LUMMITOR-294527 format. One record per atom (N, C-alpha, C, O): residue number from 1; residue in three letters; atom name; x, z, y. Coordinates in nm, 3 decimals. Each point is the difference from the previous one (the first is absolute). Example, Ala and Ser with C-alpha at 12.3 -4.5 7.8 and 13.67 -1.06 7.14 Angstrom:
! LUMMITOR-294527
(pt 1 'ala' 'N' (1.319 0.780 -0.569)),
(pt 1 'ala' 'CA' (-0.089 0.000 0.119)),
(pt 1 'ala' 'C' (0.090 0.000 0.120)),
(pt 1 'ala' 'O' (0.104 0.066 -0.002)),
(pt 2 'ser' 'N' (-0.139 -0.138 0.107)),
(pt 2 'ser' 'CA' (0.082 0.006 0.119)),
(pt 2 'ser' 'C' (-0.077 0.073 0.109)),
(pt 2 'ser' 'O' (0.051 0.017 0.111)),
END
This chain:
! LUMMITOR-294527
(pt 1 'met' 'N' (14.358 24.641 10.335)),
(pt 1 'met' 'CA' (0.103 -0.101 0.010)),
(pt 1 'met' 'C' (-0.054 -0.131 -0.057)),
(pt 1 'met' 'O' (-0.061 -0.003 -0.107)),
(pt 2 'arg' 'N' (0.083 -0.102 0.178)),
(pt 2 'arg' 'CA' (-0.051 -0.132 -0.038)),
(pt 2 'arg' 'C' (0.098 -0.068 -0.096)),
(pt 2 'arg' 'O' (0.120 -0.004 0.025)),
(pt 3 'arg' 'N' (-0.173 -0.050 -0.133)),
(pt 3 'arg' 'CA' (0.084 -0.071 -0.096)),
(pt 3 'arg' 'C' (-0.007 -0.149 0.028)),
(pt 3 'arg' 'O' (-0.106 -0.054 0.031)),
(pt 4 'thr' 'N' (0.219 -0.011 -0.043)),
(pt 4 'thr' 'CA' (0.003 -0.145 0.016)),
(pt 4 'thr' 'C' (0.029 -0.063 -0.134)),
(pt 4 'thr' 'O' (0.076 0.054 -0.081)),
(pt 5 'thr' 'N' (-0.136 -0.167 0.059)),
(pt 5 'thr' 'CA' (0.023 -0.072 -0.124)),
(pt 5 'thr' 'C' (0.123 -0.089 0.018)),
(pt 5 'thr' 'O' (0.009 -0.079 0.094)),
(pt 6 'val' 'N' (0.083 0.094 -0.185)),
(pt 6 'val' 'CA' (0.120 -0.081 0.005)),
(pt 6 'val' 'C' (-0.015 -0.111 -0.103)),
(pt 6 'val' 'O' (-0.020 0.025 -0.119)),
(pt 7 'ala' 'N' (0.030 -0.147 0.166)),
(pt 7 'ala' 'CA' (-0.011 -0.114 -0.091)),
(pt 7 'ala' 'C' (0.122 -0.004 -0.090)),
(pt 7 'ala' 'O' (0.112 0.023 0.046)),
(pt 8 'pro' 'N' (-0.133 -0.051 -0.174)),
(pt 8 'pro' 'CA' (0.117 -0.006 -0.089)),
(pt 8 'pro' 'C' (0.091 -0.115 0.039)),
(pt 8 'pro' 'O' (-0.046 -0.107 0.040)),
(pt 9 'arg' 'N' (0.175 0.131 -0.052)),
(pt 9 'arg' 'CA' (0.098 -0.105 0.030)),
(pt 9 'arg' 'C' (0.009 -0.094 -0.119)),
(pt 9 'arg' 'O' (0.014 0.043 -0.114)),
(pt 10 'leu' 'N' (-0.023 -0.170 0.142)),
(pt 10 'leu' 'CA' (0.011 -0.102 -0.103)),
(pt 10 'leu' 'C' (0.141 -0.056 -0.001)),
(pt 10 'leu' 'O' (0.066 -0.006 0.104)),
(pt 11 'thr' 'N' (-0.020 -0.034 -0.221)),
(pt 11 'thr' 'CA' (0.125 -0.074 -0.006)),
(pt 11 'thr' 'C' (-0.028 -0.139 0.056)),
(pt 11 'thr' 'O' (-0.116 -0.039 0.018)),
(pt 12 'thr' 'N' (0.220 -0.035 0.009)),
(pt 12 'thr' 'CA' (-0.017 -0.136 0.050)),
(pt 12 'thr' 'C' (-0.080 -0.083 -0.099)),
(pt 12 'thr' 'O' (-0.093 -0.071 0.040)),
(pt 13 'glu' 'N' (0.127 0.080 -0.167)),
(pt 13 'glu' 'CA' (-0.072 -0.080 -0.100)),
(pt 13 'glu' 'C' (-0.145 0.045 -0.012)),
(pt 13 'glu' 'O' (-0.088 -0.085 -0.016)),
(pt 14 'glu' 'N' (0.061 0.215 0.024)),
(pt 14 'glu' 'CA' (-0.139 0.048 -0.006)),
(pt 14 'glu' 'C' (-0.080 -0.055 0.119)),
(pt 14 'glu' 'O' (-0.117 -0.036 -0.014)),
(pt 15 'ala' 'N' (0.181 0.032 0.130)),
(pt 15 'ala' 'CA' (-0.069 -0.053 0.118)),
(pt 15 'ala' 'C' (-0.033 -0.148 -0.020)),
(pt 15 'ala' 'O' (-0.111 -0.042 0.032)),
(pt 16 'phe' 'N' (0.205 -0.036 -0.084)),
(pt 16 'phe' 'CA' (-0.028 -0.142 -0.025)),
(pt 16 'phe' 'C' (-0.103 -0.016 -0.113)),
(pt 16 'phe' 'O' (-0.081 -0.092 0.004)),
(pt 17 'gln' 'N' (0.085 0.179 -0.104)),
(pt 17 'gln' 'CA' (-0.098 -0.006 -0.109)),
(pt 17 'gln' 'C' (-0.142 0.027 0.052)),
(pt 17 'gln' 'O' (-0.097 -0.046 -0.060)),
(pt 18 'ser' 'N' (0.085 0.120 0.170)),
(pt 18 'ser' 'CA' (-0.133 0.031 0.054)),
(pt 18 'ser' 'C' (-0.062 -0.118 0.075)),
(pt 18 'ser' 'O' (-0.119 0.003 0.033)),
(pt 19 'leu' 'N' (0.199 -0.106 -0.007)),
(pt 19 'leu' 'CA' (-0.051 -0.120 0.068)),
(pt 19 'leu' 'C' (-0.067 -0.094 -0.100)),
(pt 19 'leu' 'O' (0.017 0.013 -0.121)),
(pt 20 'his' 'N' (-0.093 -0.106 0.174)),
(pt 20 'his' 'CA' (-0.064 -0.103 -0.082)),
(pt 20 'his' 'C' (0.098 -0.115 -0.024)),
(pt 20 'his' 'O' (0.093 -0.021 0.078)),
(pt 21 'val' 'N' (-0.114 -0.051 -0.185)),
(pt 21 'val' 'CA' (0.084 -0.116 -0.033)),
(pt 21 'val' 'C' (0.004 -0.097 0.117)),
(pt 21 'val' 'O' (0.105 -0.056 0.031)),
(pt 22 'asp' 'N' (-0.220 0.036 0.034)),
(pt 22 'asp' 'CA' (-0.007 -0.093 0.114)),
(pt 22 'asp' 'C' (0.084 0.047 0.118)),
(pt 22 'asp' 'O' (0.038 -0.080 0.085)),
(pt 23 'asp' 'N' (-0.009 0.209 -0.078)),
(pt 23 'asp' 'CA' (0.088 0.052 0.105)),
(pt 23 'asp' 'C' (0.147 -0.014 -0.039)),
(pt 23 'asp' 'O' (0.086 -0.020 0.086)),
(pt 24 'leu' 'N' (-0.058 0.030 -0.215)),
(pt 24 'leu' 'CA' (0.138 -0.006 -0.048)),
(pt 24 'leu' 'C' (0.055 -0.142 -0.009)),
(pt 24 'leu' 'O' (0.119 -0.022 0.022)),
(pt 25 'lys' 'N' (-0.205 -0.074 -0.053)),
(pt 25 'lys' 'CA' (0.048 -0.138 -0.018)),
(pt 25 'lys' 'C' (0.068 -0.057 0.124)),
(pt 25 'lys' 'O' (0.106 -0.061 -0.014)),
(pt 26 'pro' 'N' (-0.162 0.076 0.134)),
(pt 26 'pro' 'CA' (0.070 -0.053 0.118)),
(pt 26 'pro' 'C' (0.137 0.064 0.020)),
(pt 26 'pro' 'O' (0.094 -0.066 0.045)),
(pt 27 'met' 'N' (-0.082 0.195 -0.078)),
(pt 27 'met' 'CA' (0.129 0.067 0.012)),
(pt 27 'met' 'C' (0.098 -0.060 -0.101)),
(pt 27 'met' 'O' (0.116 -0.026 0.033)),
(pt 28 'ala' 'N' (-0.163 0.005 -0.153)),
(pt 28 'ala' 'CA' (0.085 -0.055 -0.106)),
(pt 28 'ala' 'C' (0.046 -0.141 0.035)),
(pt 28 'ala' 'O' (0.112 -0.039 -0.032)),
(pt 29 'arg' 'N' (-0.198 -0.039 0.099)),
(pt 29 'arg' 'CA' (0.036 -0.137 0.038)),
(pt 29 'arg' 'C' (0.114 -0.002 0.101)),
(pt 29 'arg' 'O' (0.073 -0.099 0.009)),
(pt 30 'leu' 'N' (-0.057 0.206 0.065)),
(pt 30 'leu' 'CA' (0.113 0.010 0.093)),
(pt 30 'leu' 'C' (0.131 0.023 -0.074)),
(pt 30 'leu' 'O' (0.107 -0.020 0.056)),
(pt 31 'leu' 'N' (-0.117 0.063 -0.181)),
(pt 31 'leu' 'CA' (0.118 0.040 -0.076)),
(pt 31 'leu' 'C' (0.043 -0.100 -0.105)),
(pt 31 'leu' 'O' (0.119 -0.009 -0.033)),
(pt 32 'thr' 'N' (-0.213 -0.068 -0.021)),
(pt 32 'thr' 'CA' (0.032 -0.091 -0.108)),
(pt 32 'thr' 'C' (-0.103 -0.113 -0.009)),
(pt 32 'thr' 'O' (-0.114 0.014 0.045)),
(pt 33 'lys' 'N' (0.157 -0.125 -0.103)),
(pt 33 'lys' 'CA' (-0.093 -0.111 -0.024)),
(pt 33 'lys' 'C' (-0.082 0.024 -0.126)),
(pt 33 'lys' 'O' (-0.111 -0.050 -0.013)),
(pt 34 'glu' 'N' (0.169 0.127 -0.080)),
(pt 34 'glu' 'CA' (-0.065 0.033 -0.128)),
(pt 34 'glu' 'C' (-0.076 0.131 0.016)),
(pt 34 'glu' 'O' (0.053 0.107 -0.033)),
(pt 35 'val' 'N' (-0.176 -0.113 0.084)),
(pt 35 'val' 'CA' (-0.079 0.119 0.025)),
(pt 35 'val' 'C' (-0.068 0.047 -0.129)),
(pt 35 'val' 'O' (-0.074 -0.076 -0.062)),
(pt 36 'pro' 'N' (0.100 0.200 0.022)),
(pt 36 'pro' 'CA' (-0.066 0.052 -0.120)),
(pt 36 'pro' 'C' (-0.152 0.006 0.019)),
(pt 36 'pro' 'O' (-0.049 0.000 0.113)),
(pt 37 'thr' 'N' (-0.023 0.004 -0.223)),
(pt 37 'thr' 'CA' (-0.146 0.007 0.008)),
(pt 37 'thr' 'C' (-0.052 0.141 -0.026)),
(pt 37 'thr' 'O' (-0.107 0.037 0.049)),
(pt 38 'arg' 'N' (0.182 0.042 -0.125)),
(pt 38 'arg' 'CA' (-0.043 0.136 -0.032)),
(pt 38 'arg' 'C' (0.031 0.094 0.117)),
(pt 38 'arg' 'O' (0.105 -0.009 0.062)),
(pt 39 'lys' 'N' (-0.201 0.098 -0.034)),
(pt 39 'lys' 'CA' (0.014 0.094 0.111)),
(pt 39 'lys' 'C' (0.126 0.086 -0.016)),
(pt 39 'lys' 'O' (0.073 0.021 0.097)),
(pt 40 'gly' 'N' (-0.047 0.028 -0.217)),
(pt 40 'gly' 'CA' (0.117 0.084 -0.022)),
(pt 40 'gly' 'C' (0.130 -0.074 0.030)),
(pt 40 'gly' 'O' (0.092 0.057 0.058)),
(pt 41 'asp' 'N' (-0.087 -0.183 -0.098)),
(pt 41 'asp' 'CA' (0.120 -0.081 0.027)),
(pt 41 'asp' 'C' (0.016 -0.027 0.150)),
(pt 41 'asp' 'O' (0.111 0.002 0.052)),
(pt 42 'leu' 'N' (-0.223 -0.026 0.016)),
(pt 42 'leu' 'CA' (0.003 -0.022 0.144)),
(pt 42 'leu' 'C' (0.051 0.125 0.072)),
(pt 42 'leu' 'O' (0.087 -0.008 0.087)),
(pt 43 'ala' 'N' (-0.143 0.124 -0.124)),
(pt 43 'ala' 'CA' (0.040 0.125 0.063)),
(pt 43 'ala' 'C' (0.148 0.028 -0.025)),
(pt 43 'ala' 'O' (0.071 0.046 0.090)),
(pt 44 'glu' 'N' (-0.025 -0.073 -0.210)),
(pt 44 'glu' 'CA' (0.141 0.023 -0.033)),
(pt 44 'glu' 'C' (0.091 -0.092 0.082)),
(pt 44 'glu' 'O' (0.104 0.044 0.050)),
(pt 45 'leu' 'N' (-0.141 -0.170 -0.038)),
(pt 45 'leu' 'CA' (0.079 -0.096 0.077)),
(pt 45 'leu' 'C' (0.013 0.044 0.146)),
(pt 45 'leu' 'O' (0.110 0.001 0.055)),
(pt 46 'val' 'N' (-0.222 0.034 0.007)),
(pt 46 'val' 'CA' (0.002 0.039 0.141)),
(pt 46 'val' 'C' (0.075 0.132 0.017)),
(pt 46 'val' 'O' (0.074 0.017 0.096)),
(pt 47 'thr' 'N' (-0.093 0.075 -0.188)),
(pt 47 'thr' 'CA' (0.069 0.128 0.006)),
(pt 47 'thr' 'C' (0.151 -0.020 -0.003)),
(pt 47 'thr' 'O' (0.073 0.056 0.082)),
(pt 48 'arg' 'N' (-0.026 -0.136 -0.177)),
(pt 48 'arg' 'CA' (0.145 -0.025 -0.010)),
(pt 48 'arg' 'C' (0.054 -0.060 0.129)),
(pt 48 'arg' 'O' (0.109 0.035 0.045)),
(pt 49 'ala' 'N' (-0.186 -0.126 0.015)),
(pt 49 'ala' 'CA' (0.046 -0.066 0.123)),
(pt 49 'ala' 'C' (0.014 0.099 0.116)),
(pt 49 'ala' 'O' (0.100 -0.003 0.071)),
(pt 50 'val' 'N' (-0.200 0.089 -0.052)),
(pt 50 'val' 'CA' (0.007 0.091 0.115)),
(pt 50 'val' 'C' (0.096 0.115 -0.023)),
(pt 50 'val' 'O' (0.042 0.065 0.096)),
(pt 51 'gln' 'N' (-0.007 -0.038 -0.222)),
(pt 51 'gln' 'CA' (0.096 0.107 -0.028)),
(pt 51 'gln' 'C' (0.145 -0.051 0.003)),
(pt 51 'gln' 'O' (0.093 0.080 -0.009)),
(pt 52 'asp' 'N' (-0.075 -0.208 0.020)),
(pt 52 'asp' 'CA' (0.133 -0.059 0.011)),
(pt 52 'asp' 'C' (0.032 -0.011 0.150)),
(pt 52 'asp' 'O' (-0.059 -0.083 0.069)),
(pt 53 'pro' 'N' (0.152 0.165 -0.019)),
(pt 53 'pro' 'CA' (0.027 0.002 0.145)),
(pt 53 'pro' 'C' (0.032 -0.138 0.059)),
(pt 53 'pro' 'O' (-0.049 -0.033 0.108)),
(pt 54 'ala' 'N' (0.129 -0.046 -0.176)),
(pt 54 'ala' 'CA' (0.035 -0.132 0.054)),
(pt 54 'ala' 'C' (-0.123 -0.091 0.006)),
(pt 54 'ala' 'O' (-0.019 -0.073 0.097)),
(pt 55 'arg' 'N' (-0.062 0.078 -0.200)),
(pt 55 'arg' 'CA' (-0.121 -0.083 -0.004)),
(pt 55 'arg' 'C' (-0.100 0.045 0.106)),
(pt 55 'arg' 'O' (-0.060 -0.082 0.069)),
(pt 56 'ala' 'N' (0.042 0.214 -0.056)),
(pt 56 'ala' 'CA' (-0.092 0.053 0.100)),
(pt 56 'ala' 'C' (0.047 -0.038 0.140)),
(pt 56 'ala' 'O' (-0.082 -0.036 0.085)),
(pt 57 'arg' 'N' (0.212 0.045 -0.060)),
(pt 57 'arg' 'CA' (0.055 -0.037 0.131)),
(pt 57 'arg' 'C' (-0.025 -0.148 0.030)),
(pt 57 'arg' 'O' (-0.038 -0.036 0.111)),
(pt 58 'ala' 'N' (0.060 -0.049 -0.212)),
(pt 58 'ala' 'CA' (-0.021 -0.144 0.019)),
(pt 58 'ala' 'C' (-0.147 -0.030 0.029)),
(pt 58 'ala' 'O' (-0.031 -0.082 0.086)),
(pt 59 'leu' 'N' (-0.059 0.149 -0.156)),
(pt 59 'leu' 'CA' (-0.143 -0.019 0.026)),
(pt 59 'leu' 'C' (-0.036 0.044 0.142)),
(pt 59 'leu' 'O' (-0.072 -0.069 0.071)),
(pt 60 'tyr' 'N' (0.125 0.186 -0.031)),
(pt 60 'tyr' 'CA' (-0.026 0.053 0.133)),
(pt 60 'tyr' 'C' (0.052 -0.094 0.107)),
(pt 60 'tyr' 'O' (-0.069 -0.028 0.098)),
(pt 61 'glu' 'N' (0.190 -0.021 -0.116)),
(pt 61 'glu' 'CA' (0.060 -0.088 0.099)),
(pt 61 'glu' 'C' (-0.071 -0.135 0.009)),
(pt 61 'glu' 'O' (0.011 -0.069 0.101)),
(pt 62 'gly' 'N' (-0.083 0.032 -0.205)),
(pt 62 'gly' 'CA' (-0.076 -0.124 0.001)),
(pt 62 'gly' 'C' (-0.135 0.011 0.069)),
(pt 62 'gly' 'O' (-0.070 -0.099 0.017)),
(pt 63 'met' 'N' (0.033 0.220 0.022)),
(pt 63 'met' 'CA' (-0.129 0.023 0.066)),
(pt 63 'met' 'C' (0.008 -0.029 0.149)),
(pt 63 'met' 'O' (0.108 -0.001 0.060)),
(pt 64 'ser' 'N' (-0.224 -0.023 -0.002)),
(pt 64 'ser' 'CA' (-0.007 -0.013 0.146)),
(pt 64 'ser' 'C' (0.027 0.136 0.063)),
(pt 64 'ser' 'O' (-0.005 0.103 -0.068)),
(pt 65 'glu' 'N' (0.035 -0.102 0.198)),
(pt 65 'glu' 'CA' (0.026 0.126 0.069)),
(pt 65 'glu' 'C' (-0.122 0.092 -0.005)),
(pt 65 'glu' 'O' (0.015 0.122 -0.011)),
(pt 66 'leu' 'N' (-0.134 -0.179 0.020)),
(pt 66 'leu' 'CA' (-0.122 0.081 -0.004)),
(pt 66 'leu' 'C' (-0.019 0.062 -0.139)),
(pt 66 'leu' 'O' (-0.039 0.116 -0.012)),
(pt 67 'ser' 'N' (0.067 -0.193 -0.091)),
(pt 67 'ser' 'CA' (-0.009 0.053 -0.137)),
(pt 67 'ser' 'C' (0.103 0.109 -0.022)),
(pt 67 'ser' 'O' (-0.030 0.101 -0.064)),
(pt 68 'gln' 'N' (0.150 -0.120 0.115)),
(pt 68 'gln' 'CA' (0.103 0.104 -0.010)),
(pt 68 'gln' 'C' (-0.045 0.127 0.071)),
(pt 68 'gln' 'O' (0.024 0.111 -0.048)),
(pt 69 'ala' 'N' (-0.089 -0.127 0.163)),
(pt 69 'ala' 'CA' (-0.051 0.117 0.074)),
(pt 69 'ala' 'C' (-0.105 0.073 -0.084)),
(pt 69 'ala' 'O' (-0.003 0.123 -0.001)),
(pt 70 'ala' 'N' (-0.082 -0.196 -0.069)),
(pt 70 'ala' 'CA' (-0.102 0.062 -0.085)),
(pt 70 'ala' 'C' (0.066 0.079 -0.113)),
(pt 70 'ala' 'O' (-0.043 0.111 -0.032)),
(pt 71 'val' 'N' (0.147 -0.166 -0.027)),
(pt 71 'val' 'CA' (0.073 0.071 -0.106)),
(pt 71 'val' 'C' (0.063 0.126 0.056)),
(pt 71 'val' 'O' (-0.007 0.106 -0.063)),
(pt 72 'arg' 'N' (0.068 -0.115 0.179)),
(pt 72 'arg' 'CA' (0.063 0.118 0.061)),
(pt 72 'arg' 'C' (-0.103 0.109 0.029)),
(pt 72 'arg' 'O' (0.025 0.118 -0.026)),
(pt 73 'glu' 'N' (-0.140 -0.157 0.080)),
(pt 73 'glu' 'CA' (-0.104 0.098 0.031)),
(pt 73 'glu' 'C' (-0.050 0.068 -0.127)),
(pt 73 'glu' 'O' (-0.015 0.122 -0.002)),
(pt 74 'ala' 'N' (-0.010 -0.198 -0.104)),
(pt 74 'ala' 'CA' (-0.047 0.059 -0.125)),
(pt 74 'ala' 'C' (0.107 0.089 -0.062)),
(pt 74 'ala' 'O' (-0.031 0.102 -0.061)),
(pt 75 'thr' 'N' (0.156 -0.141 0.076)),
(pt 75 'thr' 'CA' (0.111 0.077 -0.056)),
(pt 75 'thr' 'C' (0.008 0.138 0.066)),
(pt 75 'thr' 'O' (0.037 0.097 -0.066)),
(pt 76 'his' 'N' (-0.070 -0.089 0.192)),
(pt 76 'his' 'CA' (0.010 0.127 0.072)),
(pt 76 'his' 'C' (-0.126 0.086 -0.013)),
(pt 76 'his' 'O' (-0.001 0.114 0.047)),
(pt 77 'asp' 'N' (-0.103 -0.166 -0.109)),
(pt 77 'asp' 'CA' (-0.120 0.078 -0.024)),
(pt 77 'asp' 'C' (0.021 0.086 -0.125)),
(pt 77 'asp' 'O' (0.047 -0.052 -0.101)),
(pt 78 'pro' 'N' (-0.080 0.181 0.106)),
(pt 78 'pro' 'CA' (0.023 0.087 -0.117)),
(pt 78 'pro' 'C' (-0.067 -0.050 -0.128)),
(pt 78 'pro' 'O' (0.051 0.023 -0.110)),
(pt 79 'gln' 'N' (-0.164 -0.092 0.122)),
(pt 79 'gln' 'CA' (-0.070 -0.051 -0.118)),
(pt 79 'gln' 'C' (0.034 -0.147 -0.027)),
(pt 79 'gln' 'O' (-0.046 -0.057 -0.098)),
(pt 80 'gly' 'N' (0.127 -0.002 0.185)),
(pt 80 'gly' 'CA' (0.037 -0.141 -0.019)),
(pt 80 'gly' 'C' (-0.109 -0.096 0.041)),
(pt 80 'gly' 'O' (-0.002 -0.115 -0.045)),
(pt 81 'asn' 'N' (-0.088 0.161 0.130)),
(pt 81 'asn' 'CA' (-0.113 -0.084 0.043)),
(pt 81 'asn' 'C' (0.026 -0.062 0.136)),
(pt 81 'asn' 'O' (0.080 0.050 0.080)),
(pt 82 'leu' 'N' (-0.149 -0.160 -0.056)),
(pt 82 'leu' 'CA' (0.005 -0.066 0.130)),
(pt 82 'leu' 'C' (-0.137 0.014 0.063)),
(pt 82 'leu' 'O' (-0.099 -0.047 -0.056)),
(pt 83 'asp' 'N' (0.093 0.110 0.170)),
(pt 83 'asp' 'CA' (-0.127 0.018 0.071)),
(pt 83 'asp' 'C' (-0.020 -0.123 0.089)),
(pt 83 'asp' 'O' (0.071 -0.018 0.099)),
(pt 84 'pro' 'N' (-0.169 -0.068 -0.133)),
(pt 84 'pro' 'CA' (-0.019 -0.124 0.077)),
(pt 84 'pro' 'C' (-0.028 0.024 0.148)),
(pt 84 'pro' 'O' (0.049 -0.076 0.085)),
(pt 85 'ala' 'N' (-0.126 0.178 -0.052)),
(pt 85 'ala' 'CA' (-0.032 0.026 0.141)),
(pt 85 'ala' 'C' (0.124 0.040 0.078)),
(pt 85 'ala' 'O' (0.022 -0.049 0.111)),
(pt 86 'leu' 'N' (0.059 0.139 -0.168)),
(pt 86 'leu' 'CA' (0.123 0.041 0.069)),
(pt 86 'leu' 'C' (0.099 -0.116 0.009)),
(pt 86 'leu' 'O' (0.067 -0.018 0.102)),
(pt 87 'phe' 'N' (-0.059 -0.060 -0.209)),
(pt 87 'phe' 'CA' (0.092 -0.114 0.001)),
(pt 87 'phe' 'C' (-0.042 -0.099 0.109)),
(pt 87 'phe' 'O' (0.084 -0.051 0.074)),
(pt 88 'asn' 'N' (-0.213 0.023 -0.066)),
(pt 88 'asn' 'CA' (-0.051 -0.093 0.101)),
(pt 88 'asn' 'C' (0.026 0.054 0.141)),
(pt 88 'asn' 'O' (0.036 -0.077 0.089)),
(pt 89 'ala' 'N' (-0.054 0.207 -0.069)),
(pt 89 'ala' 'CA' (0.025 0.060 0.131)),
(pt 89 'ala' 'C' (0.147 -0.010 0.038)),
(pt 89 'ala' 'O' (0.034 -0.023 0.116)),
(pt 90 'lys' 'N' (0.054 0.041 -0.213)),
(pt 90 'lys' 'CA' (0.143 -0.002 0.028)),
(pt 90 'lys' 'C' (0.058 -0.140 0.012)),
(pt 90 'lys' 'O' (0.084 -0.026 0.085)),
(pt 91 'tyr' 'N' (-0.131 -0.066 -0.172)),
(pt 91 'tyr' 'CA' (0.060 -0.133 -0.006)),
(pt 91 'tyr' 'C' (-0.092 -0.113 0.047)),
(pt 91 'tyr' 'O' (0.043 -0.114 0.015)),
(pt 92 'gly' 'N' (-0.170 0.147 0.009)),
(pt 92 'gly' 'CA' (-0.094 -0.102 0.050)),
(pt 92 'gly' 'C' (-0.048 -0.096 -0.106)),
(pt 92 'gly' 'O' (-0.058 -0.104 0.032)),
(pt 93 'his' 'N' (0.080 0.137 -0.160)),
(pt 93 'his' 'CA' (-0.045 -0.085 -0.111)),
(pt 93 'his' 'C' (-0.050 0.091 -0.111)),
(pt 93 'his' 'O' (0.036 0.117 -0.007)),
(pt 94 'glu' 'N' (-0.118 -0.173 -0.080)),
(pt 94 'glu' 'CA' (-0.042 0.074 -0.119)),
(pt 94 'glu' 'C' (0.071 -0.055 -0.120)),
(pt 94 'glu' 'O' (-0.021 0.048 -0.111)),
END
């Protein structure tokens, strides 16, 4: 019988903590003018925003239709990933 490796599930904050500060800052700029400098503070800010249903909805509605499609595709992937090749085949963009 073949064993498969199951990747551990991360919390939202753990996932944001795994990113680099340079990846978190642009996200934080979408949320506030006062962008924290510490990685932990950045991850906490972004985590709170995406866990707030009203805030997440407002962010989603502010996206282009193509960006919304990317979010929908990643949401339906069991691992939460977006496959660029499949996305490009389906929507004609990367």
